N, C-alpha and C positions, 0 to 999 in steps of 0.2 A: 848339681851337690859335684860333680865330675870335673867342673872348671876349675874350683877352687883348690884343687890340689894343683895345677898348672901354674907359671909364671907365667907373664905377657910373651916373654920369648917364646915360648913353649905352643902357645896359643896361635903367633905368625905362624913358624915352621909347621903348625898341623894345618893351619889355611892356607897356606903355599903351598901344601901337598896335595890336600883335596881340589885345590884348584889345578893344580898340573895334571891330575890324575884324570878332572874333570874334561880339559883340553886335548887330552890324550885320546879318552874316549871320543869326543868329537872328532878329533881327525881322523881314528879308523872309522868312524863309521860315512865319513867322508869320503874313503877309500872304499869303500865296499864296492867286489865286483859286482857288476852292474850286467845284464844281459835280459837281449829282448827276442821273442820268440811268438808263434802263436801256437798256444797250447794244447787244441785240439787235433795236432796235426803229431802231435810226440806222444808216442805211447808213455805208460806209466813210471814203466822201469827207465826209460829214460829223464824224467823229470825225478824220478825218487836219488838218480846216480848226481845229481847234480846237489854241491854241496848247501846246508840250509844257512852258511853264512854268503852267500850269493843271493844278489837280490835280482829276480826275475819280474822283467816287464811284459803280461801278455798284450798282443796284440795282431790286429787283424788288418790286413791288407789295405782297406779305403781309411784306417786309422794312420798306417804306416806312411800313406801318400799324402795325410794333412797333417802330419806333426815331423815328418823325418828332417824340417829344420829349427825342431823344438830341441831345447838343451837336454832333455829326457832323452830323446835319442843320441842325440850327438856327443852324449859323456859315455855310451856305452861304450863298453871293452869287446860285446861279440854281440853279433846279428847273425839271428840265427833265420834261414828263408827254405823255400823250395823251388824249385825251377820253375814253377808257375809265376813266380814273383821275380824273376829275373830283369823282364823289360820293365819296371817299373824303379830302377835301382839305378840311381846318378853313380854310378864306379868312382868319380872322383872322390866323393866323400871317404871312400874307405883306402886303407895301406895295402899293401904288398907282405904275406909271409914271407918267410926266411925260406930257404930253396930244401933246407935239410927236414923241412917240413912234410913237403911233396915226396920224402925217401920212405914215407911210412903207409902211403896208398898203395894198395891193388893192381892191378894192371885193366881191371875193369872201368875204375876210376881217374887213374892219368889215361886211359884212351878217350874218355869222356871228354876232360879237360883241354883234348887238343882243338875240337870243337868250337872254343871260345877264343876273343879278341887277342893278342898282346897285352893291353892294358887291363885285361877280363880276368884271366888265368892264373895268373899268380894272385889274386886277389879274393878267390874262391877255394876255400878247404872241403871239399866233399866228407859231410861227417855221418852220414847213412843213406842207405837206399831203398826203396818199399816194389816190392814188385805188386801190378797188379792183379787179380784172382777174382775168377768166375764163381760164381754163389747158383746154385739150385737148387729150388726150392720144389718139394714133395714130385720129385720124376727124376728118379734114378736111370730110368733108362734114356737120360741124354748124357749120363755123365760117363761113360767109356768113348762115345766119339766125341765129347769136350777133350779128355782128354788126349785123343789123339792131335785135335787141329782146330781152329777156330770158326771151321767150315758148317761146323753144327750150328753157327746160327742162322743159319735161314731155313733152317726144320720148318715145315707147314705148322710145326705144332708150337710154333714159337712166335704164329702170328701175334703181332700188339704186344707180345708179352716180355719184353726185354728192355731193361733198365739203362740205359747208357748212360755213360759219364755226359757232363757240359761240356765238353772239348771236342771240334771237329776234327782237330787236327790226332786226336788219339785215334778217334773213332776211324778218320782216314789211313790210319797206318795199321788198324786191323784189318778193314777192306783189303789191302793191299797184300795180305797173306791167305785172302780167299780165294781157292782156284777157281772162278767163276768170272763168267762176263758179267758188266755192271754190278760187281760186288757192291761199290760203295750207297749205289743206290736200293739195290735189294735190302741192304744191312737196316737202311735209315726204315725203309717199310715197316722193318722188324721192331721196330721202338713202342714202347706203350709211353715213353717220355724220357727226358733227358734230365738229371738231375745227380749235381752232387753235395746235397746236404743233406735229405733226408732218404738216401739210398734204401737203404734197408728198412726202414720204416714203412715207405711204399712198397717194398716185395713181400714183408710178413704180413702188411695187411692190406693186399688187393691181389687180382689174381693174377698179377706178377709171374713168373717161372724161371727168371735168370737177371742176375746184377753183374756188373764190372764194377768191382771197389778197389780199394788199396786194400792189399792185406793187413796191414796195420787199423785199417778200420773195421775191420768186420771179424777180427780174431774170438773177442767175447762174446759176440752171437753166436759164435758158430757150438761153443760150448753150453749154454742153454737152451737153445732150441736145435732139435735133432729131427726137424725136417726140412732143415737146411746143410747141404753138403757143399765142400769148397774143392775148384778144379785147377790147377795150373798146368795148361796145355805142353806137350811137348816140343809143339813149334815156339814154344816162348810168349812172354808178356809184355808188356810195356811197361818199364821202370821209371818211378818219382825219385829225384835227387835231393835231397838235403844236404845243402853249405853253410858252412861259417864265414862270415866275416869280420873285420877288425876297423874301428875308426883309431885305435891306439893300440898299448903294448907291443911297439915294434918289437918286442922280446921273445912275443907269443908264449909266455912260461903258462899263460891263462887257459890257452888253446891245447897247450902239451898235457896240464893237469886233468882237463876235458877228457883230453883220447885216451890219457892213462886210467881214468876212473871207469871210462866206456868200457875199456876193452878188458876188464876183469873176469873170468872165465862164470861166474855167476849172471852176471849185467849180458852176458853175452847171448847165455841161454835164455835171461827174461825178456831182452831183444829181441830175439828171433823165434822165439815164444809169440810174443805181440805184434810178430809182421814187419820187424825192422831188421834190417840188416848192415855191418860195418865196416866199410868199404879200406880196410886195413889189413895191412898185408900179416901180419902176426898168424900162425898156423891156427889157435884156435880159431878165430874170427873167418876164417877163409874154410875151416872146417864145415862151416853152415851150407856153404856153397855147393859141398858136394853129396849130399843125396841121393842115396842111386836112385832108389825109386819112391815118390812121394806116395802112392797106392794103397802102402801097409799102412801109413797114419793119418788119418784125418787132421793131424794137426803139424808134419810133421816138415810143412813147405816146400816153395816150387823142387823139383828135383836138379841135379847135376845138369842134364841133358836141357831141362826148360831155361836153366840160365846160361848155357852157352848159345840156346837162341834166343833169347831175349832183348829186347833193344828200348834204348835211351831218345829221346827226342833232344837234341842239340837247338840250339839257339837259331833263329830265322833271320835273315835280312827281310829289308821293307817288302821286295821284290817277290821275294818268296813265301813271304806272310801274303801279300796280295794273289799270288797266283795258288795260294793253297784256298783261300778265302770264294775265288771266284769257281774253283773246284766243287767244292762245296756247293756252293749255291747251282751250280750249272745243272749237279746230281739229281735229277728229279727222280720221284720213285716210279717205279715200272707199272 
């Protein structure tokens, strides 16, 4: 009925307009911002901050290694990874960020980047840092000693009752802060098991008493299980770093948009509540590193003193990696 009131010219114009609209929408879809990340590493507040108009592809390290030359990887504007992935990355696949972006970082992030080679550090933008936490189950007697230092891990009460991360390097870094002879061998002897994926399930459902886990992986459990307590030693904790890398977008506006979204006060509050901290130099983000006493609240995060004493794990050369493996293998249990 409608078409009989239109002239032939009107129909042609209408059809042309429809075709242009269709082509325009297709063009917009092709230009949709695309990022990849391992979503189990990123708290809900981080993922919620990413606009719905962006396309997120979840990928794990095995997928990344298999697919890195495929189109779905190569045409991605941003790739988000943690420091454990960096030895799997071909930095030639990525472009450098503009220098002005690095002025937005705090001193902790800038100092960490100094550990990287020249062809790497300008392609890595620190987007988050997560502290490790000590989770103690049903044993409040250990809490005060755990708050002071890592030495408590050698308690006789914890023989075969500690769940460690599956990272010899991280465990060695902790052992170096324990003031006793053969600290690494003694620490290994305390282990119930080494696990990264199901740490808290093991802690909750076994006779284990202590687990060492990334803070971002355990905050939700602390709110629903009253048996669990969290501790950040004044002696400091290991840190996990997360980075953004870019394959395209030399103007950096996509990363700038992401930083702007993440550093809003409401998002910063939610992120820190989930164990994730922004290494950005603005005052509100930095206030989350300045808690005077983390003993006053179960969910306040590391204290300022803990942050000051915490340490990162910079990249290793081949010879350093070999020495570390030998040191680990040669440290027999006492």
